DSSP file (Angstrom, degrees, kcal/mol; ACC not computed):
  #  RESIDUE AA STRUCTURE BP1 BP2  ACC     N-H-->O    O-->H-N    N-H-->O    O-->H-N    TCO  KAPPA ALPHA  PHI   PSI    X-CA   Y-CA   Z-CA
    1    1 A X              0   0    0      0, 0.0     2,-1.0     0, 0.0     3,-0.1   0.000 360.0 360.0 360.0 135.7   32.8  -38.4   27.9
    2    2 A X    >   -     0   0    0      1,-0.2     3,-1.5     2,-0.0     4,-0.2  -0.794 360.0-172.3 -93.0  97.7   34.3  -37.3   31.2
    3    3 A X  G >  S+     0   0    0     -2,-1.0     3,-1.5     1,-0.3    -1,-0.2   0.722  75.5  72.7 -66.4 -21.4   36.9  -34.7   30.1
    4    4 A X  G 3  S+     0   0    0      1,-0.3    -1,-0.3    -3,-0.1    -2,-0.0   0.740  97.7  49.7 -67.4 -19.4   38.3  -34.4   33.6
    5    5 A X  G <  S+     0   0    0     -3,-1.5    -1,-0.3    95,-0.1     2,-0.2   0.451 107.5  67.9 -94.7  -1.3   39.9  -37.8   33.3
    6    6 A X  S <  S-     0   0    0     -3,-1.5     2,-0.3    -4,-0.2    21,-0.2  -0.651  72.0-128.3-116.4 171.1   41.5  -37.1   29.9
    7    7 A X  E     -A   26   0A   0     19,-3.0    19,-2.3    -2,-0.2     2,-0.5  -0.794  21.5-120.4-112.4 157.6   44.2  -34.9   28.5
    8    8 A X  E     -AB  25  98A   0     90,-2.2    89,-2.2    -2,-0.3    90,-1.2  -0.889  26.0-166.5 -98.9 128.1   44.0  -32.5   25.6
    9    9 A X  E     -AB  24  96A   0     15,-2.9    15,-2.2    -2,-0.5     2,-0.5  -0.967   7.9-150.4-114.7 127.5   46.4  -33.2   22.7
   10   10 A X  E     -AB  23  95A   0     85,-3.2    85,-2.5    -2,-0.5     2,-0.5  -0.856   8.3-155.3 -99.4 129.1   47.0  -30.6   20.1
   11   11 A X  E     -AB  22  94A   0     11,-3.4    11,-1.7    -2,-0.5     2,-0.6  -0.913   9.7-173.0-107.0 125.2   47.9  -31.8   16.6
   12   12 A X  E     -AB  21  93A   0     81,-2.6    81,-2.6    -2,-0.5     2,-0.5  -0.963  17.4-173.0-117.1 110.1   49.9  -29.6   14.3
   13   13 A X  E     -AB  20  92A   0      7,-3.2     7,-2.8    -2,-0.6     2,-0.5  -0.898  18.5-159.5-117.5 129.3   50.0  -31.3   10.9
   14   14 A X  E     +AB  19  91A   0     77,-2.6    77,-2.1    -2,-0.5     2,-0.3  -0.928  23.6 162.8-103.2 125.2   51.9  -30.3    7.7
   15   15 A X  E >   -AB  18  90A   0      3,-2.5     3,-1.8    -2,-0.5    75,-0.1  -0.911  64.6 -25.8-148.8 116.8   50.5  -31.8    4.6
   16   16 A X  T 3  S-     0   0    0     73,-0.6     3,-0.1    -2,-0.3    74,-0.1   0.866 126.7 -43.1  49.2  48.9   51.2  -30.7    1.0
   17   17 A X  T 3  S+     0   0    0      1,-0.3     2,-0.3     0, 0.0    -1,-0.3   0.410 118.7 103.7  85.2  -2.7   52.0  -27.2    1.8
   18   18 A X  E <   -A   15   0A   0     -3,-1.8    -3,-2.5    30,-0.1     2,-0.5  -0.822  58.6-144.5-112.5 154.0   49.2  -26.7    4.3
   19   19 A X  E     -A   14   0A   0     -2,-0.3     2,-0.4    -5,-0.2    -5,-0.2  -0.973  18.9-174.2-116.6 129.1   49.2  -26.6    8.1
   20   20 A X  E     -A   13   0A   0     -7,-2.8    -7,-3.2    -2,-0.5     2,-0.4  -0.980   2.6-167.3-128.2 133.4   46.2  -28.0    9.9
   21   21 A X  E     +A   12   0A   0     -2,-0.4     2,-0.3    -9,-0.2    -9,-0.2  -0.935  14.5 155.6-123.6 143.6   45.6  -27.9   13.7
   22   22 A X  E     -A   11   0A   0    -11,-1.7   -11,-3.4    -2,-0.4     2,-0.4  -0.973  26.4-137.2-155.0 162.9   43.1  -29.8   15.8
   23   23 A X  E     -A   10   0A   0     -2,-0.3     2,-0.3   -13,-0.2   -13,-0.2  -0.965  16.9-175.5-127.0 145.7   42.7  -30.9   19.4
   24   24 A X  E     -A    9   0A   0    -15,-2.2   -15,-2.9    -2,-0.4     2,-0.5  -0.957  23.1-128.4-134.7 154.8   41.4  -34.2   20.8
   25   25 A X  E     +A    8   0A   0     -2,-0.3     2,-0.3   -17,-0.2   -17,-0.2  -0.899  44.1 146.5-100.7 130.8   40.7  -35.5   24.3
   26   26 A X  E     -A    7   0A   0    -19,-2.3   -19,-3.0    -2,-0.5     3,-0.1  -0.984  56.1-117.8-158.4 162.7   42.4  -38.8   25.2
   27   27 A X  S    S-     0   0    0     -2,-0.3     2,-0.3   -21,-0.2    -1,-0.1   0.823  95.3  -5.7 -73.6 -32.8   43.9  -40.8   28.0
   28   28 A X  S  > S-     0   0    0    -21,-0.1     4,-1.8     1,-0.1    -1,-0.1  -0.932  79.9 -91.5-155.0 173.4   47.4  -40.9   26.4
   29   29 A X  H  > S+     0   0    0     -2,-0.3     4,-1.2     1,-0.2    -1,-0.1   0.871 120.9  54.8 -63.7 -37.1   49.2  -40.0   23.2
   30   30 A X  H >> S+     0   0    0      1,-0.2     4,-0.8     2,-0.2     3,-0.6   0.931 110.5  45.2 -63.0 -44.4   48.6  -43.4   21.6
   31   31 A X  H 3> S+     0   0    0      1,-0.2     4,-1.3     2,-0.2     3,-0.3   0.814 105.9  62.6 -67.4 -29.3   44.8  -43.2   22.1
   32   32 A X  H 3X S+     0   0    0     -4,-1.8     4,-2.6     1,-0.2    -1,-0.2   0.810  92.5  64.5 -66.6 -28.5   44.9  -39.6   20.8
   33   33 A X  H <X S+     0   0    0     -4,-1.2     4,-2.3    -3,-0.6    -1,-0.2   0.916 102.4  47.0 -63.8 -43.2   46.1  -40.8   17.4
   34   34 A X  H  X S+     0   0    0     -4,-0.8     4,-2.1    -3,-0.3    -1,-0.2   0.889 112.7  50.0 -64.1 -38.5   42.9  -42.7   16.7
   35   35 A X  H  X S+     0   0    0     -4,-1.3     4,-2.0     2,-0.2    -2,-0.2   0.873 108.6  52.6 -68.7 -36.0   40.8  -39.7   17.9
   36   36 A X  H  X S+     0   0    0     -4,-2.6     4,-2.4     2,-0.2     5,-0.2   0.929 108.2  50.9 -62.3 -44.3   42.8  -37.4   15.6
   37   37 A X  H  X S+     0   0    0     -4,-2.3     4,-1.8     1,-0.2    -2,-0.2   0.900 107.9  52.7 -61.0 -40.5   42.1  -39.8   12.7
   38   38 A X  H  X S+     0   0    0     -4,-2.1     4,-1.5     1,-0.2    -1,-0.2   0.903 108.8  51.6 -59.7 -40.6   38.4  -39.6   13.5
   39   39 A X  H  X S+     0   0    0     -4,-2.0     4,-1.9     1,-0.2    -2,-0.2   0.928 108.8  48.1 -62.7 -45.7   38.6  -35.8   13.4
   40   40 A X  H  X S+     0   0    0     -4,-2.4     4,-0.5     1,-0.2    -1,-0.2   0.812 105.5  59.3 -71.3 -25.1   40.2  -35.7   10.0
   41   41 A X  H >< S+     0   0    0     -4,-1.8     3,-0.6    -5,-0.2    -1,-0.2   0.917 111.2  42.1 -61.8 -40.8   37.7  -38.1    8.7
   42   42 A X  H 3< S+     0   0    0     -4,-1.5     3,-0.3     1,-0.2    -2,-0.2   0.813 121.8  40.4 -72.7 -31.1   35.0  -35.5    9.7
   43   43 A X  H >< S+     0   0    0     -4,-1.9     3,-2.5     1,-0.2     4,-0.5   0.237  76.7 116.7-102.8  11.9   37.1  -32.6    8.4
   44   44 A X  G X< S+     0   0    0     -3,-0.6     3,-1.1    -4,-0.5     6,-0.4   0.782  70.8  60.3 -58.5 -28.6   38.4  -34.1    5.2
   45   45 A X  G 3  S+     0   0    0     -3,-0.3    -1,-0.3     1,-0.2    -2,-0.1   0.691 102.1  54.4 -71.4 -16.1   36.6  -31.5    3.0
   46   46 A X  G <  S+     0   0    0     -3,-2.5     2,-0.6    -6,-0.1    -1,-0.2   0.519  96.7  75.3 -91.3  -7.3   38.5  -28.8    4.8
   47   47 A X  S X  S-     0   0    0     -3,-1.1     3,-1.6    -4,-0.5    -1,-0.1  -0.918  85.1-127.2-112.3 114.1   41.9  -30.4    4.0
   48   48 A X  T 3  S+     0   0    0     -2,-0.6   -30,-0.1     1,-0.2     3,-0.1  -0.282  89.2  10.7 -60.6 140.9   43.1  -30.0    0.4
   49   49 A X  T 3  S+     0   0    0      1,-0.2     2,-0.7    -4,-0.1    -1,-0.2   0.539  93.5 129.2  71.3  10.4   44.2  -33.2   -1.4
   50   50 A X    <   +     0   0    0     -3,-1.6     2,-0.2    -6,-0.4    -1,-0.2  -0.863  28.0 155.6-102.6 117.7   42.7  -35.4    1.4
   51   51 A X     >  -     0   0    0     -2,-0.7     4,-2.3    -3,-0.1     5,-0.2  -0.679  57.5 -85.0-128.4-176.6   40.4  -38.2    0.2
   52   52 A X  H  > S+     0   0    0      1,-0.2     4,-2.4    -2,-0.2     5,-0.2   0.858 123.4  53.7 -61.3 -38.7   39.2  -41.5    1.3
   53   53 A X  H  > S+     0   0    0      2,-0.2     4,-2.2     1,-0.2    -1,-0.2   0.904 110.3  47.4 -65.0 -40.2   42.1  -43.5   -0.1
   54   54 A X  H  > S+     0   0    0      2,-0.2     4,-2.4     1,-0.2    -2,-0.2   0.921 111.5  50.4 -66.4 -43.5   44.6  -41.2    1.8
   55   55 A X  H  X S+     0   0    0     -4,-2.3     4,-2.5     1,-0.2    -2,-0.2   0.904 109.9  51.1 -60.8 -41.0   42.6  -41.6    5.0
   56   56 A X  H  X S+     0   0    0     -4,-2.4     4,-2.2     2,-0.2    -1,-0.2   0.910 109.0  50.8 -62.9 -41.5   42.6  -45.4    4.5
   57   57 A X  H  X S+     0   0    0     -4,-2.2     4,-1.9     1,-0.2    -2,-0.2   0.908 111.3  48.3 -62.6 -41.4   46.4  -45.4    4.0
   58   58 A X  H  X S+     0   0    0     -4,-2.4     4,-2.8     1,-0.2     5,-0.2   0.917 109.5  52.8 -63.5 -43.0   46.9  -43.4    7.2
   59   59 A X  H  X S+     0   0    0     -4,-2.5     4,-1.9     1,-0.2    -2,-0.2   0.898 107.8  50.9 -60.3 -42.4   44.6  -45.7    9.1
   60   60 A X  H  < S+     0   0    0     -4,-2.2     4,-0.3     1,-0.2    -1,-0.2   0.906 112.9  45.8 -62.6 -41.9   46.6  -48.7    8.0
   61   61 A X  H >< S+     0   0    0     -4,-1.9     3,-1.2     1,-0.2     6,-0.3   0.906 110.7  52.3 -68.8 -41.5   49.9  -47.1    9.1
   62   62 A X  H 3< S+     0   0    0     -4,-2.8    -1,-0.2     1,-0.3    -2,-0.2   0.861 109.0  50.8 -62.8 -35.5   48.4  -46.0   12.5
   63   63 A X  T 3< S+     0   0    0     -4,-1.9     2,-0.4    -5,-0.2    -1,-0.3   0.498  94.1  92.9 -81.3  -3.0   47.2  -49.5   13.2
   64   64 A X  S X  S-     0   0    0     -3,-1.2     3,-1.4    -4,-0.3    -3,-0.0  -0.731  76.8-136.3 -90.4 138.3   50.7  -50.8   12.4
   65   65 A X  T 3  S+     0   0    0     -2,-0.4     3,-0.4     1,-0.3    -1,-0.1   0.612  98.2  71.1 -70.0  -9.0   53.1  -51.3   15.3
   66   66 A X  T 3  S+     0   0    0      1,-0.2    -1,-0.3    -5,-0.1    -4,-0.1   0.462  89.3  64.6 -86.0   1.5   56.0  -49.7   13.3
   67   67 A X    <   +     0   0    0     -3,-1.4    -1,-0.2    -6,-0.3     2,-0.2  -0.331  63.7 148.3-119.5  51.1   54.4  -46.3   13.4
   68   68 A X        -     0   0    0     -3,-0.4     2,-0.1     1,-0.1    -3,-0.0  -0.530  55.4-100.5 -78.8 154.0   54.5  -45.2   17.1
   69   69 A X        -     0   0    0     -2,-0.2     2,-0.6    12,-0.1    12,-0.2  -0.453  35.1-130.6 -68.6 148.1   54.9  -41.5   17.9
   70   70 A X  E     -C   80   0A   0     10,-2.9    10,-2.2    -2,-0.1     2,-0.3  -0.889  11.7-133.5-104.6 122.8   58.4  -40.5   18.9
   71   71 A X  E     -C   79   0A   0     -2,-0.6     8,-0.3     8,-0.2     2,-0.2  -0.586  30.8-115.2 -72.5 133.1   58.9  -38.5   22.0
   72   72 A X    >   -     0   0    0      6,-2.3     3,-1.7    -2,-0.3     6,-0.2  -0.477  36.0 -98.4 -73.8 137.6   61.2  -35.6   21.3
   73   73 A X  T 3  S-     0   0    0      1,-0.3    -1,-0.1    -2,-0.2     3,-0.1  -0.228 100.2  -0.2 -57.1 137.5   64.5  -35.7   23.2
   74   74 A X  T 3  S+     0   0    0      1,-0.2     2,-0.4    -3,-0.1    -1,-0.3   0.567 109.1 107.8  60.9  13.2   64.8  -33.5   26.3
   75   75 A X    <   -     0   0    0     -3,-1.7     2,-0.5     3,-0.1     3,-0.4  -0.946  62.4-136.3-120.9 144.1   61.2  -32.2   25.8
   76   76 A X  S    S-     0   0    0     -2,-0.4     3,-0.1     1,-0.2    20,-0.1  -0.829  79.5  -0.7-101.9 132.7   58.2  -33.1   27.9
   77   77 A X  S    S+     0   0    0     -2,-0.5    19,-2.5     1,-0.2     2,-0.4   0.783  98.4 115.8  66.4  31.1   54.8  -33.9   26.4
   78   78 A X  E     + D   0  95A   0     -3,-0.4    -6,-2.3    17,-0.2     2,-0.3  -0.995  36.6 174.2-133.4 129.6   55.8  -33.4   22.7
   79   79 A X  E     -CD  71  94A   0     15,-2.8    15,-2.7    -2,-0.4     2,-0.4  -0.866  18.5-145.7-128.9 161.8   55.9  -36.2   20.1
   80   80 A X  E     -CD  70  93A   0    -10,-2.2   -10,-2.9    -2,-0.3     2,-0.4  -0.984  14.0-178.4-128.2 141.9   56.5  -36.4   16.3
   81   81 A X  E     - D   0  92A   0     11,-2.5    11,-2.8    -2,-0.4     2,-0.5  -0.995   8.1-162.7-140.8 132.2   54.8  -38.8   13.9
   82   82 A X  E     + D   0  91A   0     -2,-0.4     2,-0.3     9,-0.2     9,-0.2  -0.971  12.5 176.5-118.4 126.6   55.5  -39.1   10.2
   83   83 A X  E     - D   0  90A   0      7,-2.2     7,-3.5    -2,-0.5     2,-0.3  -0.931  11.3-153.6-126.6 151.9   53.0  -40.8    7.9
   84   84 A X  E     + D   0  89A   0     -2,-0.3     2,-0.3     5,-0.2     5,-0.2  -0.940  16.3 165.7-129.0 148.2   53.0  -41.3    4.1
   85   85 A X  E >   - D   0  88A   0      3,-1.5     3,-1.0    -2,-0.3   -31,-0.1  -0.916  53.0 -98.9-144.9 172.0   50.5  -41.8    1.4
   86   86 A X  T 3  S+     0   0    0     -2,-0.3     3,-0.1     1,-0.2   -32,-0.0   0.774 124.0  57.0 -64.1 -24.2   50.5  -41.6   -2.4
   87   87 A X  T 3  S-     0   0    0      1,-0.3     2,-0.3   -36,-0.1    -1,-0.2   0.651 124.2 -73.8 -81.1 -16.3   49.0  -38.1   -1.9
   88   88 A X  E <   - D   0  85A   0     -3,-1.0    -3,-1.5   -73,-0.1    -1,-0.3  -0.858  54.6 -59.7 147.1 177.9   51.9  -36.9    0.2
   89   89 A X  E     - D   0  84A   0     -2,-0.3   -73,-0.6    -5,-0.2     2,-0.5  -0.681  33.6-145.8 -97.1 148.5   53.6  -37.0    3.6
   90   90 A X  E     -BD  15  83A   0     -7,-3.5    -7,-2.2    -2,-0.3     2,-0.6  -0.968   8.2-167.2-113.4 117.7   52.1  -36.0    6.9
   91   91 A X  E     -BD  14  82A   0    -77,-2.1   -77,-2.6    -2,-0.5     2,-0.5  -0.937  17.6-169.6-103.4 117.2   54.5  -34.4    9.4
   92   92 A X  E     -BD  13  81A   0    -11,-2.8   -11,-2.5    -2,-0.6     2,-0.5  -0.930  17.0-168.0-120.8 120.7   52.7  -34.4   12.7
   93   93 A X  E     -BD  12  80A   0    -81,-2.6   -81,-2.6    -2,-0.5     2,-0.5  -0.914  11.9-163.6-101.8 130.9   53.7  -32.7   15.9
   94   94 A X  E     -BD  11  79A   0    -15,-2.7   -15,-2.8    -2,-0.5     2,-0.5  -0.967   6.8-175.3-119.1 126.6   51.6  -33.8   18.9
   95   95 A X  E     -BD  10  78A   0    -85,-2.5   -85,-3.2    -2,-0.5     2,-0.9  -0.979  25.3-138.5-126.9 122.7   51.6  -31.6   22.1
   96   96 A X  E     +B    9   0A   0    -19,-2.5   -87,-0.2    -2,-0.5     3,-0.1  -0.708  32.7 172.8 -75.5 109.5   49.9  -32.6   25.3
   97   97 A X  E     +     0   0A   0    -89,-2.2     2,-0.3    -2,-0.9    -1,-0.2   0.578  51.4   6.5-103.3 -11.5   48.5  -29.1   26.1
   98   98 A X  E     -B    8   0A   0    -90,-1.2   -90,-2.2     1,-0.1    -1,-0.2  -0.989  49.8-133.8-165.6 156.8   46.3  -29.7   29.1
   99   99 A X              0   0    0     -2,-0.3    -1,-0.1   -92,-0.2   -93,-0.1   0.410 360.0 360.0 -92.5  -0.1   45.2  -32.1   31.7
  100  100 A X              0   0    0    -95,-0.1   -93,-0.1   -92,-0.1    -1,-0.1   0.349 360.0 360.0-150.3 360.0   41.5  -31.2   31.2
């Protein structure tokens, strides 16, 4: 991957009383969401209450056009995304933190 052509997006996720942070490289915020999901698939054992069914529910919502991230008013490079599963809600803040 040529990181010089991508941006770094920082994900700050609240889920069932825990806060989880990760960073991904992507061309834009929409592409970063899929990369974030790939990361949590790899890190699921580090996130309490996160299992395969919850990941599948998140994947279905992310692939749905009704769940785009919302850019926060009057702020640059910050988005919010809310996802739900039977295991709990995900409140996700996405921050474009770097151009490289």
